[in-house]
N, C-alpha and C positions, 0 to 999 in steps of 0.2 A: 453752783450759786445761781439763784433765780435772777430773772432780768431786772426786777426792781432793785434788788440788792446790788447788782452790778452797776446799775445807773447811779445809785446813791454813792457808791464808792468812786465812780468816775467823776461825779460832780465835784468831789473833794480833790481828786487827783489832777484834773485837767489844767486848772489855772497855774499851779506851780510847775507842772510838767512842761507846759508851753513856754514858760519863762526860761526854764532850763534848756529846752530844745532850741531856743533862739540862739544859743551859744554854739560855737564849734562848727559853723557852717563852712563847707568846702564846695564852692561852685566849680565844677570840673569841665563844663562844656566849652567855655571860652568863646561863646557865640555872641559877639557884640551886637548883632542885628536883632536880638530878642530881648530888648530892654523891658523894664516894668511897664505894664499897661498904664495908659494915661489915667489921671484922676477921674473917678466916676465910672470907669469900665468895670472895676471889681468892687464889690461882689456882684452887683446887678449888671452883668456883662451885656445882656441884650436890651437893657433899659425898659423892661416892661413893668417895673415897679415892685417886683418880688424877686427873691433869691431862691433858686431851686438847684439842689445838688443831686446829680444822678450817679449811682454806684453800679458798676458791673463786677460781678464776682463769679469765678468758675466753681467756687466751693459753696458749702452750705453756711449761710450767715447766721445760723442758729446751732452751730456745732460746739458751743461752749469753749471755743478755743481760737485758733489762728484766724479763721475766716470771719468769725463773729466779731473779733476785736476790731476789725476794720470798720464796721458800721457802728459798734457801740459807742466809741469815743466820738465819732462824727455826729451821731444822733444827739449826744449831750451838747456839743457845740452848736449844732443847728437849732436846737430848742432854745438855747440861751440867746441866740441872735434872731429868732423868729423866722428861720429858714425852713424850707421844706426839703425832705429827703425822699428820693425815689430809688429803691434798690431792686435790682434784678440779679438773682443768684442762680447757682447750679447751671451756669451757661455752658453749653458745648463750645469749646474753643473755636471751632470752625464757624460758629454763628456770632462771634463777638462783634464783627463790624456791622452786621445787620441790627443787632441789639443796640449798638451805639447810635446808629442812624435813627432808630426809633426814639431814643432819648432826645436826640437833637430836635426831632420833629415836635417833641413836647416842650421845647423852648427852655431846656435846662441851661443854667449858667456855667456849670462846671461838671464835667464827667470825670469820675474817679475810677480808674481801672485797678482792681484789687490785687492782681498778680501778673508777673511777667508772662505766664502761660497765655494770657489774653492779649498779648502785644499786637496781634493782627487786627484787633479792634481799632487800633490807631490809624488804620488805612482810611477811616472815615473822616479823620480830623481835617484834612485839607479840602474836603468836598463842600460844595455850596450849602448843602443842607445843615452843615455844622459851622457855618461861617460865624455865628455869634455865640460860640461855645468855646470855653477853655478846657484844658485837659490836665489831669494829674495821674501819674502811674506809680504804683508801688513796684519799683523795678527789680527788687530782689538783687540778683547778681548783675542786673543792668540790661537795659534795652537800648539799642542804637539811638542816640539822642538826635532829635530834629528840632526845628524851631516851633513845632506845633504843640509841644507838651512840656510839663515839668515832671521830674521824677525823683524819687528817693531810692538809694541803693544801700545795701549792707553786704558784708563779706561772709559768705558761708563758712570759709575756712576759720575765720576768727571765732564765730559763734559756736560752731559744732566742735572745733578742737577744744574750746573751753568747756563745752558740755561733756565731752569725753574725758577731759582731765578731772572734772568734778565727779563724774561717774567712777573713774578709776580710784579716786580717794575713798569713795564709799565701798567699792569692791575690795580694796586693800584692807579696810578696817574689818570687813567681814570674811576676809580670806577666801574670796571667790574669784574665779578666773574666766567665767563664761557669761557673755552678755548677748542680747538680741537687739536687732534693729528691724522694725516693720514699717513699711511705707507703701505708697500707691504705685503709680506708673514708674517705670525704670527710665527716668528722665535724667538729663545731664546734672541738674542741680541736686536731685535726690541721690544720685550715685556719688557725687562729690561730697554731699553731706555725710554719707556713710563712711567715706574715706577719711574725712576730717575727724569724725567721731571716734573711729577706730584708732587713729593716730594719737588722739588725746588720751584715750584709755591706756594705750600701751606706753605712754610717757610715764605712767605711774605703775602699771602692772604689765611689764614687758611680755610675760607669757600669756596674756589674756587672748581669748578668742572671741570674735564678734560674728554671730550668725546673722545673715541678712535675708530678708524676705521682701519681694516686690509683688504686691497683690494685683497691681494694675488699676486700682481705684482707691483714692483717698477716703471715699465715703462709705465703702462697703465693709460694714462691721463684721459680717459673717466671715468674709475672706480673711480679715485681719485677725479675728479670734482663732480661726483655723491655723493661721501661721503661728500665732502665739502658742497654741497647743502643741504644735510640732516642735517649736523651740524649747518649750518647757520640758518636753520628753527627752530633749538632749541636754538638759541640765542648766539652762540659763537662770541666773539669779538676779538679773537686771535687764529691763527691756525698755527700748525707746520707741514708742508709737509716734511716728514722725508725720505730723500734719493731718488735718481733715477730720471728718465726722466719726471716723473709726477710733479716734484717740481714746475717748472715755470708755468705749466698749472693751478695748484691750486692757486698759488700766483697771477696770473693775475686776476682770479675771485675774490680773496680776495681784491685786489686793488680796483676793481670796487665798492666793498661794504664797503670800509673803515675799513676792518678787518686787524689787525696787523699780521705780519708774521715773521718767522725766517728762516735763511738758514741752510741747512744740510751739513756743511762742509767747505764752501768757504766764502771769504769776498766779499759781493755784496753791501756794503754800498754805493759805488759810481756808481752803475748801473743806467743808465739813462733811461732804457726801462721798467724795472720792479722794484717796490719799496719793499725793505725789511726793517724791523724795527730793526732787530737784526741779526748780522752775527755770527753764531756759527762755529768756524774755527777749523776743525780737518781734513782738506783735506789730503788724502793719498799722494798727490804729494809732500808735504813738507817733509814727512817721507822718501819717495823714493828718493828725491833730496839729502838728507844727505847720504843715502846708496850709491848713484851713485858717490858722492864725494869720499867716501872711495874706491869704485870700481876703479875709475880713478887713484887713488894712489896705487892700488894693495893691499888695506888693508881691503876689505870687508871680514869679517870672517864668514865662514860657522859654523853652530852649535851654533850661538849666538842670543839671544833675546835682543833687545834694547827697554826699556820701556820709554815712553814719559809721562811726568807728567805736568798737568795743573798748572800754577803758578810758574813753575820751568824752563820748557823748552819753546822755542819760540812758539811752538804749542803743544797741543791744547790751544786755547784762545778764547776770546769772546769780541765783540764790540757792544755796543748799537749805532745805526747809528746816531741818533740825541738825545743824552741824555739830560735830564733836571735836573738841580740842581746837586745833588751828586750821581745820579744813576750809572754812570760808576765807580765812586770812590768806591761805595759799592761793585760792581762786582769785581773790581780789588782786593779789600781787601779779598773777599771770595776766589778768585783764589790763592792769596798769602798764605792764611791760609791753603788751601788744599795742596799746594806745600810744605809748611813748616811742614806739619803734625800736625798743630794746630787744624784743623777741620777734624773730622772723617766722611767723606762723606758716606762711606759704612754703618756706623751706622745710619746716617740720612736717607738713602734710604732703607736699608734692616733690620734695627734694630739690627745689629750685635754688 
């Protein structure tokens, strides 16, 4: 989908999504010393008469997927409020703190860190150069909370188990037992994601086999396609390209071969150029949009973690693009059971 089409769609989506996102908030930090900023501090935190949002991303914010979603929804909100956005992407994680200091020197009011891999950028938050800047982090699995920032977290077991369960339903319908998982660096969260995805598949297809490939780089399409070619040779009929700029490259190859695919974070069911069979929706832009709504009202609290629960909050969620029979109904019930606490997904994945 081109950028203008995405922006138009987001303009329709953002207002109702933000209203929904205002529900179901869980503040888990318990830090009473980090109360809401005084009236007037947000959104013009530094009092210079304008509002500037700085974004730090380790990924490509033009990847048509996970990393792009973080800035797309924020850009819609910023334009609606007359704010300026300054985005720095493809950041080496070791350079996060320096890039954050550079944004602070530009007198931004809020720095948004796009992923937990850039958590070291937060080292700049207490420094004098960032004294008039507030911070938001898309924490993923969670960053150790301090009084200096606000964060959103979601649970990889919840989302990836549900993704695996939905994949298992499609595999069951086509009588296939072999799937692939292709990602970048072999990090704790990407390893856990594979584990949860496999557990979800096997809940439906107990004899299923999941082939895993760690290319070392979320953005390297050539390596990801090479991994896909190797998995295809071993008979995979479904593949999950997990995160980053290599996602579409793998999916394009899978489309040629009639191999089913899933999205890593965004809703691509209506995409007319690349076909996805399942949209696994945990895009950081939706979490960030809710934070920006609070920021606009002067109510974004530093020192607070907001936890997003599948089946309870608007995101994360999952859509089978062309469900057959009761496939989506089964997925919806699983998500509801997780959100209601009736199904212990951590026990299902980790045996806890």
